BADRENTOR-485283 format. One record per residue: residue number from 1; residue in three letters; x, y, z of N, C-alpha, C, CB in turn. Coordinates in Angstrom, 3 decimals. Glycine has a CB too. Example, Ala and Ser with C-alpha at 12.3 -4.5 7.8 and 13.67 -1.06 7.14 Angstrom:
residues 2
  num  residuo        nX        nY        nZ       caX       caY       caZ        cX        cY        cZ       cbX       cbY       cbZ
    1      ALA    13.190    -5.690     7.800    12.300    -4.500     7.800    13.200    -3.300     7.800    11.308    -4.473     9.046
    2      SER    12.850    -2.250     7.080    13.670    -1.060     7.140    12.900     0.030     7.870    14.084    -0.598     5.725
end
This chain:
residues 186
  num  residuo        nX        nY        nZ       caX       caY       caZ        cX        cY        cZ       cbX       cbY       cbZ
    1      MET   -26.464   -13.242    25.408   -25.952   -11.901    25.248   -27.139   -10.936    25.278   -25.134   -11.763    23.924
    2      SER   -27.002    -9.910    26.081   -28.090    -8.950    26.223   -28.130    -8.008    25.014   -27.932    -8.145    27.531
    3      TYR   -29.231    -7.287    24.914   -29.429    -6.363    23.803   -28.378    -5.253    23.819   -30.837    -5.759    23.858
    4      SER   -28.034    -4.744    25.008   -27.038    -3.670    25.103   -25.656    -4.170    24.681   -26.982    -3.111    26.540
    5      GLU   -25.342    -5.416    25.021   -24.050    -5.972    24.598   -23.982    -6.123    23.086   -23.805    -7.329    25.266
    6      VAL   -25.098    -6.512    22.477   -25.162    -6.631    21.020   -24.981    -5.261    20.371   -26.505    -7.262    20.581
    7      LEU   -25.625    -4.236    20.932   -25.480    -2.874    20.402   -24.034    -2.384    20.531   -26.433    -1.909    21.136
    8      ILE   -23.418    -2.662    21.682   -22.020    -2.245    21.900   -21.101    -2.954    20.909   -21.573    -2.550    23.359
    9      GLN   -21.326    -4.241    20.711   -20.498    -5.001    19.779   -20.685    -4.486    18.350   -20.838    -6.501    19.857
   10      ALA   -21.896    -4.171    17.961   -22.153    -3.636    16.620   -21.478    -2.272    16.445   -23.676    -3.515    16.367
   11      ALA   -21.528    -1.432    17.487   -20.874    -0.124    17.429   -19.357    -0.271    17.325   -21.238     0.712    18.663
   12      GLN   -18.788    -1.244    18.032   -17.346    -1.479    17.957   -16.948    -1.932    16.554   -16.915    -2.529    18.997
   13      ILE   -17.730    -2.800    15.960   -17.438    -3.261    14.600   -17.516    -2.106    13.619   -18.409    -4.375    14.181
   14      GLU   -18.549    -1.279    13.775   -18.707    -0.115    12.904   -17.529     0.845    13.053   -20.021     0.610    13.214
   15      ALA   -17.053     1.050    14.286   -15.903     1.931    14.526   -14.637     1.362    13.888   -15.685     2.134    16.038
   16      LEU   -14.440     0.054    13.973   -13.271    -0.573    13.347   -13.308    -0.415    11.833   -13.197    -2.060    13.717
   17      ILE   -14.481    -0.584    11.252   -14.621    -0.438     9.800   -14.342     1.000     9.382   -16.035    -0.862     9.342
   18      LYS   -14.847     1.970    10.144   -14.599     3.374     9.820   -13.117     3.724     9.961   -15.441     4.284    10.722
   19      ASN   -12.452     3.188    10.993   -11.015     3.422    11.151   -10.243     2.847     9.966   -10.506     2.803    12.468
   20      GLU   -10.628     1.666     9.531    -9.968     1.025     8.384   -10.184     1.860     7.122   -10.506    -0.422     8.175
   21      GLU   -11.392     2.368     6.920   -11.676     3.201     5.754   -10.879     4.494     5.792   -13.165     3.511     5.672
   22      ARG   -10.782     5.125     6.982    -9.993     6.362     7.118    -8.514     6.112     6.842   -10.165     6.956     8.525
   23      ARG    -8.003     4.977     7.319    -6.597     4.645     7.088    -6.336     4.490     5.592    -6.207     3.350     7.844
   24      LYS    -7.243     3.813     4.901    -7.095     3.630     3.465    -7.182     4.960     2.720    -8.158     2.669     2.947
   25      GLU    -8.102     5.825     3.141    -8.246     7.134     2.505    -6.982     7.976     2.681    -9.456     7.875     3.084
   26      ARG    -6.399     7.940     3.887    -5.163     8.702     4.129    -4.021     8.186     3.254    -4.763     8.622     5.617
   27      ALA    -3.905     6.876     3.143    -2.848     6.294     2.307    -3.075     6.637     0.840    -2.788     4.764     2.491
   28      TYR    -4.330     6.553     0.398    -4.656     6.891    -0.987    -4.317     8.348    -1.280    -6.142     6.625    -1.273
   29      LYS    -4.653     9.235    -0.361    -4.368    10.663    -0.540    -2.866    10.901    -0.581    -5.010    11.496     0.592
   30      ALA    -2.107    10.243     0.281    -0.649    10.405     0.278    -0.060     9.953    -1.051    -0.014     9.613     1.435
   31      LEU    -0.548     8.823    -1.576    -0.051     8.338    -2.868    -0.454     9.270    -4.009    -0.575     6.925    -3.142
   32      CYS    -1.651     9.835    -3.934    -2.080    10.798    -4.954    -1.201    12.047    -4.922    -3.559    11.186    -4.745
   33      TYR    -0.896    12.536    -3.732    -0.022    13.703    -3.623     1.367    13.370    -4.160     0.068    14.185    -2.157
   34      TYR     1.838    12.160    -3.901     3.143    11.732    -4.411     3.147    11.741    -5.942     3.497    10.321    -3.880
   35      ASP     2.047    11.302    -6.545     1.938    11.250    -8.005     1.422    12.552    -8.605     1.029    10.116    -8.412
   36      ASP     1.342    13.615    -7.803     0.877    14.944    -8.217    -0.542    14.918    -8.777     1.820    15.521    -9.255
   37      ILE    -1.418    14.200    -8.079    -2.850    14.200    -8.398    -3.531    14.902    -7.223    -3.425    12.714    -8.628
   38      GLN    -3.361    16.220    -7.179    -3.844    16.988    -6.041    -5.104    17.786    -6.334    -2.777    17.910    -5.575
   39      GLU    -5.411    17.972    -7.603    -6.525    18.847    -7.971    -7.862    18.469    -7.327    -6.683    18.845    -9.456
   40      PRO    -8.247    17.183    -7.312    -9.552    16.858    -6.701    -9.614    17.218    -5.216    -9.850    15.371    -6.871
   41      PHE    -8.501    17.028    -4.507    -8.476    17.340    -3.077    -8.516    18.853    -2.847    -7.221    16.736    -2.418
   42      LEU    -7.784    19.592    -3.682    -7.783    21.041    -3.560    -9.152    21.616    -3.911    -6.704    21.650    -4.457
   43      GLU    -9.763    21.091    -4.961   -11.099    21.564    -5.344   -12.118    21.286    -4.231   -11.552    20.888    -6.661
   44      LYS   -12.036    20.124    -3.635   -12.947    19.792    -2.533   -12.742    20.727    -1.347   -12.744    18.336    -2.092
   45      ALA   -11.482    21.038    -1.035   -11.191    21.949     0.080   -11.693    23.359    -0.231    -9.673    21.978     0.377
   46      LEU   -11.506    23.812    -1.473   -12.000    25.140    -1.845   -13.524    25.194    -1.808   -11.497    25.525    -3.240
   47      ARG   -14.161    24.143    -2.301   -15.630    24.093    -2.299   -16.171    24.123    -0.867   -16.131    22.823    -3.032
   48      TYR   -15.494    23.440     0.039   -15.932    23.415     1.438   -15.719    24.778     2.097   -15.176    22.323     2.221
   49      ARG   -14.565    25.383     1.836   -14.215    26.637     2.520   -14.938    27.842     1.924   -12.710    26.864     2.457
   50      TYR   -15.079    27.853     0.592   -15.725    28.981    -0.094   -16.857    28.465    -0.982   -14.691    29.782    -0.942
   51      PRO   -17.972    28.032    -0.409   -19.034    27.404    -1.198   -19.641    28.299    -2.279   -20.116    26.953    -0.286
   52      ASN   -19.651    29.596    -2.069   -20.303    30.486    -3.035   -19.366    30.983    -4.130   -20.891    31.668    -2.317
   53      THR   -18.062    31.026    -3.838   -17.141    31.656    -4.789   -16.014    30.741    -5.272   -16.542    32.873    -4.162
   54      TYR   -16.049    29.466    -4.918   -14.933    28.601    -5.286   -14.781    28.471    -6.799   -15.117    27.228    -4.670
   55      ALA   -15.874    28.554    -7.556   -15.813    28.409    -9.018   -15.003    29.538    -9.648   -17.230    28.383    -9.616
   56      ASP   -14.985    30.714    -9.011   -14.208    31.838    -9.545   -12.702    31.582    -9.420   -14.583    33.140    -8.814
   57      VAL   -12.301    30.805    -8.427   -10.885    30.567    -8.154   -10.339    29.381    -8.953   -10.676    30.326    -6.663
   58      LEU   -11.193    28.443    -9.339   -10.750    27.210    -9.999    -9.850    27.433   -11.223   -11.950    26.420   -10.417
   59      PRO   -10.113    28.409   -12.095    -9.211    28.583   -13.246    -7.778    28.950   -12.850    -9.760    29.653   -14.163
   60      PHE    -7.595    29.464   -11.645    -6.266    29.889   -11.201    -5.590    28.862   -10.286    -6.370    31.219   -10.481
   61      MET    -6.220    27.729   -10.117    -5.706    26.694    -9.227    -4.487    26.023    -9.868    -6.808    25.645    -8.911
   62      VAL    -3.413    25.971    -9.103    -2.177    25.350    -9.569    -1.653    24.462    -8.453    -1.113    26.423    -9.989
   63      THR    -1.178    23.284    -8.811    -0.539    22.421    -7.822     0.916    22.216    -8.229    -1.285    21.052    -7.696
   64      ILE     1.750    22.037    -7.240     3.184    21.857    -7.467     3.580    20.490    -6.917     4.022    23.006    -6.792
   65      PRO     4.289    19.679    -7.696     4.650    18.323    -7.248     5.803    18.311    -6.239     5.027    17.470    -8.447
   66      LEU     5.549    18.845    -5.054     6.587    18.873    -4.025     6.770    17.534    -3.337     6.263    19.919    -3.000
   67      SER     5.692    16.769    -3.232     5.757    15.520    -2.468     6.800    14.563    -3.022     4.400    14.844    -2.457
   68      LYS     6.805    14.364    -4.333     7.734    13.393    -4.934     9.175    13.826    -4.717     7.454    13.230    -6.441
   69      SER     9.470    15.109    -4.907    10.856    15.554    -4.727    11.280    15.467    -3.264    11.025    16.990    -5.236
   70      MET    10.362    15.787    -2.336    10.695    15.675    -0.915    10.920    14.219    -0.528     9.583    16.287    -0.049
   71      VAL    10.072    13.328    -1.016    10.214    11.907    -0.695    11.514    11.365    -1.268     9.017    11.102    -1.235
   72      ARG    11.846    11.782    -2.473    13.103    11.302    -3.068    14.315    11.789    -2.282    13.212    11.762    -4.528
   73      GLN    14.212    12.980    -1.709    15.319    13.463    -0.884    15.397    12.698     0.434    15.166    14.965    -0.611
   74      LEU    14.232    12.334     0.979    14.217    11.592     2.239    14.579    10.129     2.051    12.856    11.697     2.887
   75      ALA    14.215     9.574     0.899    14.470     8.152     0.661    15.968     7.900     0.592    13.783     7.677    -0.640
   76      LYS    16.349     6.762     1.091    17.761     6.389     1.096    18.229     6.093    -0.325    18.000     5.168     2.009
   77      LEU    19.459     6.461    -0.577    20.066     6.109    -1.852    20.947     4.895    -1.615    20.886     7.303    -2.456
   78      PHE    20.720     3.877    -2.398    21.520     2.665    -2.271    22.723     2.802    -3.199    20.680     1.382    -2.609
   79      GLN    23.863     3.200    -2.629    25.074     3.362    -3.424    25.582     2.014    -3.918    26.160     4.070    -2.609
   80      SER    25.412     0.990    -3.108    25.798    -0.359    -3.520    24.729    -1.313    -3.007    27.226    -0.750    -2.978
   81      ASP    24.669    -2.467    -3.619    23.662    -3.453    -3.224    23.885    -3.886    -1.777    23.702    -4.678    -4.164
   82      PRO    22.814    -4.031    -1.012    22.986    -4.534     0.354    23.448    -5.985     0.316    21.669    -4.408     1.161
   83      THR    24.091    -6.386     1.378    24.547    -7.772     1.435    23.573    -8.580     2.272    25.981    -7.868     2.016
   84      ILE    23.294    -9.769     1.805    22.405   -10.689     2.514    23.207   -11.952     2.790    21.092   -11.003     1.683
   85      ASN    23.366   -12.267     4.050    24.140   -13.442     4.445    23.212   -14.536     4.923    25.157   -13.088     5.539
   86      LEU    23.454   -15.747     4.479    22.699   -16.910     4.941    23.499   -17.555     6.066    22.427   -17.931     3.770
   87      ARG    22.932   -17.624     7.244    23.637   -18.189     8.397    23.866   -19.689     8.218    22.848   -17.926     9.689
   88      GLY    25.078   -20.096     8.495    25.403   -21.511     8.475    25.552   -22.118     7.093    24.374   -22.247     9.204
   89      ILE    25.515   -21.284     6.045    25.643   -21.800     4.682    26.828   -21.104     4.022    24.323   -21.576     3.857
   90      ASP    27.689   -21.882     3.423    28.864   -21.362     2.742    28.434   -20.581     1.498    29.832   -22.512     2.363
   91      GLU    29.097   -19.447     1.233    28.732   -18.603     0.099    28.946   -19.280    -1.248    29.519   -17.329     0.144
   92      THR    29.812   -20.276    -1.290    30.089   -20.957    -2.559    29.200   -22.183    -2.773    31.548   -21.373    -2.613
   93      SER    28.334   -22.473    -1.794    27.489   -23.666    -1.924    26.393   -23.445    -2.969    26.858   -24.032    -0.560
   94      ALA    25.803   -24.534    -3.415    24.744   -24.478    -4.423    23.515   -23.738    -3.904    24.355   -25.888    -4.861
   95      VAL    23.226   -23.909    -2.613    22.060   -23.230    -2.023    22.259   -21.711    -2.057    21.825   -23.712    -0.558
   96      ALA    23.429   -21.247    -1.669    23.718   -19.813    -1.665    23.684   -19.254    -3.084    25.089   -19.539    -1.019
   97      GLN    24.186   -19.998    -4.045    24.173   -19.528    -5.428    22.749   -19.463    -5.982    25.035   -20.440    -6.304
   98      GLU    21.911   -20.439    -5.645    20.509   -20.412    -6.085    19.754   -19.254    -5.442    19.814   -21.740    -5.747
   99      PHE    20.052   -18.990    -4.161    19.402   -17.875    -3.471    19.814   -16.547    -4.111    19.760   -17.883    -1.962
  100      THR    21.089   -16.385    -4.432    21.569   -15.177    -5.104    20.911   -15.028    -6.472    23.103   -15.212    -5.252
  101      LYS    20.774   -16.139    -7.184    20.116   -16.118    -8.486    18.648   -15.691    -8.346    20.210   -17.505    -9.155
  102      LEU    17.976   -16.200    -7.311    16.580   -15.831    -7.053    16.458   -14.335    -6.784    16.021   -16.631    -5.862
  103      LEU    17.354   -13.779    -5.964    17.330   -12.339    -5.666    17.566   -11.520    -6.929    18.392   -11.987    -4.605
  104      ASP    18.462   -11.984    -7.781    18.726   -11.265    -9.031    17.522   -11.319    -9.965    19.958   -11.846    -9.732
  105      GLU    16.860   -12.473   -10.057    15.709   -12.621   -10.944    14.516   -11.787   -10.500    15.308   -14.072   -11.026
  106      CYS    14.307   -11.683    -9.203    13.159   -10.876    -8.731    13.529    -9.403    -8.600    12.651   -11.403    -7.375
  107      LYS    14.770    -9.058    -8.935    15.233    -7.665    -8.980    15.031    -6.948    -7.646    14.504    -6.908   -10.084
  108      LEU    15.405    -7.623    -6.576    15.233    -7.067    -5.237    15.932    -5.732    -5.092    15.752    -8.033    -4.193
  109      TYR    17.152    -5.654    -5.549    17.935    -4.440    -5.324    17.388    -3.248    -6.096    19.379    -4.675    -5.710
  110      GLN    16.777    -3.486    -7.271    16.181    -2.377    -8.008    14.865    -1.933    -7.376    15.955    -2.772    -9.466
  111      VAL    14.159    -2.873    -6.760    12.856    -2.565    -6.166    13.017    -1.841    -4.828    12.040    -3.854    -5.973
  112      LEU    14.184    -1.951    -4.195    14.375    -1.337    -2.878    14.160     0.176    -2.899    15.770    -1.643    -2.364
  113      GLY    14.560     0.852    -3.960    14.331     2.299    -4.055    12.854     2.632    -4.084    15.004     2.862    -5.295
  114      GLN    12.086     1.857    -4.843    10.638     2.066    -4.901     9.998     1.762    -3.550    10.007     1.188    -6.000
  115      ILE    10.464     0.708    -2.903     9.948     0.349    -1.582    10.186     1.481    -0.601    10.604    -0.946    -1.071
  116      ASP    11.387     2.058    -0.637    11.712     3.134     0.292    10.872     4.379     0.023    13.194     3.475     0.201
  117      SER    10.621     4.689    -1.248     9.768     5.845    -1.571     8.354     5.658    -1.039     9.724     6.073    -3.088
  118      ILE     7.814     4.454    -1.191     6.465     4.194    -0.682     6.454     4.256     0.840     5.955     2.819    -1.166
  119      CYS     7.509     3.753     1.470     7.591     3.816     2.939     7.649     5.259     3.423     8.824     3.046     3.445
  120      GLU     8.388     6.106     2.721     8.444     7.520     3.105     7.097     8.206     2.899     9.529     8.247     2.302
  121      THR     6.345     7.764     1.884     5.048     8.382     1.589     3.959     7.878     2.521     4.650     8.112     0.145
  122      CYS     3.863     6.562     2.698     2.758     5.961     3.452     3.175     5.418     4.817     2.144     4.852     2.648
  123      HIS     4.452     5.452     5.121     5.007     4.962     6.383     5.024     3.445     6.494     4.229     5.526     7.526
  124      GLN     4.526     2.745     5.485     4.563     1.281     5.496     4.237     0.747     4.110     3.575     0.710     6.543
  125      VAL     4.736    -0.443     3.838     4.466    -1.105     2.561     4.648    -2.599     2.773     5.408    -0.573     1.417
  126      GLY     3.823    -3.368     2.089     3.971    -4.816     2.147     4.721    -5.288     0.917     2.595    -5.514     2.253
  127      VAL     5.664    -6.195     1.100     6.416    -6.754    -0.003     6.228    -8.265     0.047     7.933    -6.355     0.066
  128      LEU     5.558    -8.791    -0.972     5.285   -10.222    -1.011     5.867   -10.833    -2.269     3.779   -10.491    -0.935
  129      PRO     6.545   -11.961    -2.130     7.012   -12.643    -3.335     5.830   -13.303    -4.047     8.096   -13.697    -2.987
  130      HIS     5.822   -13.207    -5.356     4.750   -13.765    -6.171     5.378   -14.615    -7.267     3.849   -12.640    -6.777
  131      TYR     5.014   -15.886    -7.328     5.563   -16.790    -8.335     4.674   -16.801    -9.568     5.712   -18.215    -7.769
  132      ASP     5.266   -16.496   -10.708     4.566   -16.531   -11.985     4.926   -17.841   -12.682     4.936   -15.289   -12.875
  133      ALA     3.982   -18.776   -12.710     4.242   -20.103   -13.268     4.462   -20.046   -14.776     3.085   -21.045   -12.948
  134      LYS     3.839   -19.109   -15.476     4.001   -19.019   -16.928     5.425   -18.642   -17.306     3.023   -18.003   -17.508
  135      ARG     6.003   -17.729   -16.545     7.367   -17.268   -16.842     8.414   -17.952   -15.974     7.460   -15.765   -16.655
  136      ASP     7.965   -18.766   -15.022     8.839   -19.505   -14.121     9.829   -18.588   -13.407     9.589   -20.575   -14.889
  137      ARG     9.277   -17.539   -12.794    10.124   -16.636   -12.021     9.335   -15.999   -10.895    10.725   -15.556   -12.921
  138      VAL    10.047   -15.436    -9.950     9.455   -14.793    -8.782     9.473   -13.283    -8.994    10.216   -15.183    -7.477
  139      TYR     8.351   -12.646    -8.706     8.241   -11.194    -8.734     7.987   -10.706    -7.319     7.112   -10.729    -9.699
  140      LEU     8.374    -9.476    -7.063     8.046    -8.862    -5.785     6.821    -7.989    -5.993     9.247    -8.033    -5.217
  141      GLN     5.806    -8.245    -5.208     4.558    -7.507    -5.309     4.530    -6.493    -4.167     3.313    -8.467    -5.259
  142      LEU     4.405    -5.209    -4.509     4.335    -4.152    -3.501     2.870    -3.865    -3.205     5.073    -2.858    -3.980
  143      ILE     2.539    -3.911    -1.938     1.154    -3.699    -1.527     1.103    -2.430    -0.700     0.597    -4.919    -0.723
  144      THR     0.439    -1.420    -1.228     0.330    -0.144    -0.528    -0.826    -0.191     0.460     0.140     1.016    -1.527
  145      PRO    -0.745     0.608     1.523    -1.768     0.545     2.577    -3.179     0.893     2.120    -1.389     1.460     3.681
  146      ASP    -3.328     1.606     1.017    -4.674     1.949     0.561    -5.407     0.755    -0.031    -4.607     3.058    -0.461
  147      LYS    -4.704    -0.326    -0.326    -5.320    -1.508    -0.931    -5.502    -2.664     0.057    -4.483    -1.972    -2.096
  148      VAL    -4.980    -2.535     1.249    -4.937    -3.643     2.199    -6.022    -3.485     3.266    -3.548    -3.730     2.860
  149      THR    -6.642    -4.594     3.620    -7.541    -4.626     4.769    -6.862    -5.467     5.838    -8.962    -5.206     4.391
  150      VAL    -6.762    -4.911     7.037    -6.028    -5.545     8.131    -6.970    -5.849     9.279    -4.871    -4.649     8.609
  151      TRP    -6.864    -7.037     9.836    -7.587    -7.407    11.042    -6.560    -7.516    12.168    -8.386    -8.754    10.852
  152      GLN    -6.653    -6.581    13.117    -5.692    -6.557    14.215    -6.037    -7.586    15.275    -5.632    -5.171    14.838
  153      ASN    -5.014    -7.994    16.002    -5.191    -8.893    17.122    -5.855    -8.116    18.259    -3.830    -9.507    17.571
  154      GLU    -6.878    -8.679    18.866    -7.612    -7.977    19.917    -6.760    -7.768    21.155    -8.868    -8.742    20.283
  155      LYS    -5.897    -8.725    21.478    -5.073    -8.610    22.679    -3.846    -7.733    22.453    -4.640    -9.986    23.145
  156      ASP    -3.249    -7.813    21.285    -2.063    -7.029    20.962    -2.282    -6.320    19.629    -0.796    -7.930    20.908
  157      PRO    -2.668    -5.039    19.643    -2.990    -4.328    18.410    -1.802    -4.155    17.461    -3.546    -2.987    18.747
  158      THR    -0.572    -4.385    17.946     0.581    -4.270    17.054     0.748    -5.511    16.189     1.848    -4.029    17.860
  159      GLN     0.013    -6.563    16.488     0.054    -7.797    15.705    -1.222    -7.892    14.862     0.204    -9.048    16.634
  160      LEU    -1.136    -8.597    13.746    -2.344    -8.760    12.945    -2.774   -10.219    12.921    -2.118    -8.247    11.517
  161      ASP    -4.074   -10.406    12.841    -4.640   -11.752    12.744    -4.805   -12.179    11.293    -5.987   -11.815    13.462
  162      ALA    -5.157   -11.221    10.427    -5.374   -11.545     9.014    -5.102   -10.313     8.167    -6.820   -12.065     8.773
  163      LEU    -4.879   -10.576     6.881    -4.556    -9.525     5.927    -5.176    -9.910     4.588    -3.004    -9.317     5.802
  164      ALA    -5.832    -8.964     3.926    -6.421    -9.227     2.614    -6.070    -8.082     1.675    -7.963    -9.405     2.715
  165      TYR    -5.766    -8.430     0.420    -5.464    -7.421    -0.592    -5.894    -7.956    -1.952    -3.945    -7.052    -0.591
  166      PRO    -6.247    -7.050    -2.869    -6.719    -7.499    -4.185    -5.572    -8.017    -5.045    -7.435    -6.358    -4.909
  167      ILE    -5.795    -9.137    -5.715    -4.802    -9.651    -6.656    -5.309    -9.582    -8.091    -4.432   -11.090    -6.303
  168      LEU    -6.607    -9.368    -8.267    -7.172    -9.235    -9.600    -8.405    -8.338    -9.509    -7.529   -10.633   -10.208
  169      ASN    -8.375    -7.232   -10.237    -9.529    -6.338   -10.296   -10.161    -6.482   -11.669    -9.122    -4.851   -10.012
  170      ARG   -11.367    -6.938   -11.660   -12.064    -7.148   -12.920   -13.502    -6.676   -12.749   -12.008    -8.649   -13.360
  171      GLU   -13.928    -5.804   -13.639   -15.317    -5.361   -13.619   -16.016    -5.929   -14.831   -15.422    -3.813   -13.592
  172      ASN   -17.133    -6.593   -14.588   -17.925    -7.162   -15.665   -19.016    -6.160   -16.016   -18.531    -8.551   -15.264
  173      THR   -18.808    -5.447   -17.124   -19.773    -4.408   -17.486   -21.055    -4.983   -18.069   -19.153    -3.449   -18.477
  174      LEU   -21.005    -6.223   -18.551   -22.210    -6.808   -19.132   -23.285    -7.046   -18.073   -21.872    -8.118   -19.834
  175      ILE   -22.865    -7.482   -16.907   -23.849    -7.715   -15.844   -23.664    -6.740   -14.677   -23.744    -9.158   -15.336
  176      ALA   -22.823    -5.710   -14.905   -22.591    -4.655   -13.907   -22.230    -5.236   -12.548   -23.828    -3.768   -13.775
  177      GLN   -21.230    -6.111   -12.562   -20.814    -6.747   -11.320   -19.300    -6.831   -11.288   -21.445    -8.151   -11.171
  178      LYS   -18.735    -6.591   -10.119   -17.296    -6.696    -9.969   -16.912    -8.144    -9.732   -16.798    -5.808    -8.822
  179      GLY   -15.816    -8.556   -10.325   -15.314    -9.908   -10.135   -13.919    -9.873    -9.550   -15.318   -10.679   -11.452
  180      ASN   -13.728    -9.123    -8.479   -12.407    -8.987    -7.875   -12.012   -10.263    -7.144   -12.377    -7.797    -6.915
  181      ARG   -10.707   -10.524    -7.125   -10.170   -11.644    -6.353    -9.198   -11.080    -5.338    -9.473   -12.704    -7.275
  182      TYR    -9.220   -11.681    -4.145    -8.392   -11.196    -3.054    -7.521   -12.319    -2.526    -9.256   -10.611    -1.933
  183      ALA    -6.337   -11.956    -2.076    -5.494   -12.884    -1.320    -5.795   -12.632     0.147    -3.947   -12.694    -1.645
  184      PHE    -5.941   -13.689     0.898    -6.291   -13.584     2.322    -5.253   -14.386     3.111    -7.764   -14.112     2.605
  185      TRP    -4.490   -13.696     3.947    -3.424   -14.310     4.738    -3.829   -14.300     6.208    -2.069   -13.563     4.531
  186      THR    -3.625   -15.417     6.873    -3.890   -15.479     8.317    -2.635   -15.883     9.052    -5.033   -16.465     8.632
end
């Protein structure tokens, strides 16, 4: 591999990393606006636009939580639980009853409203089943785009090759080191 090819490959990797960081920042900002945490973004915009006088305006800065109300209006209301049919399995069979019990235990129907709100805010959300061995039950884990790192397929960018997200965030203050754990799916 020639030196120019190595430089091009390094630049491509750097561009992919920057795109991933920008995507995460946009998702984080959307979630902050949804939760009415707008002050830091507004202060940054004022500081950039009016560097000499922004401090005079800060005491009068007010944010209004419009995002959450707009998202709730856009999000679908589930008047009744959706129906899930298992193909080729009788509804009265033991398998169908266990599957219904599993859906009830993981509270799928209650989580659907939250899933829809996140989808309206970030345009996408990951929903992964998580088994808790201590409580012997399945939980639904919602993964927002600001926490996920995605590796796209080089041939088909609409497909992904791998996905990683944090499952445990732990900071060790004694040795000033993070001890985060990630799930990595391929």
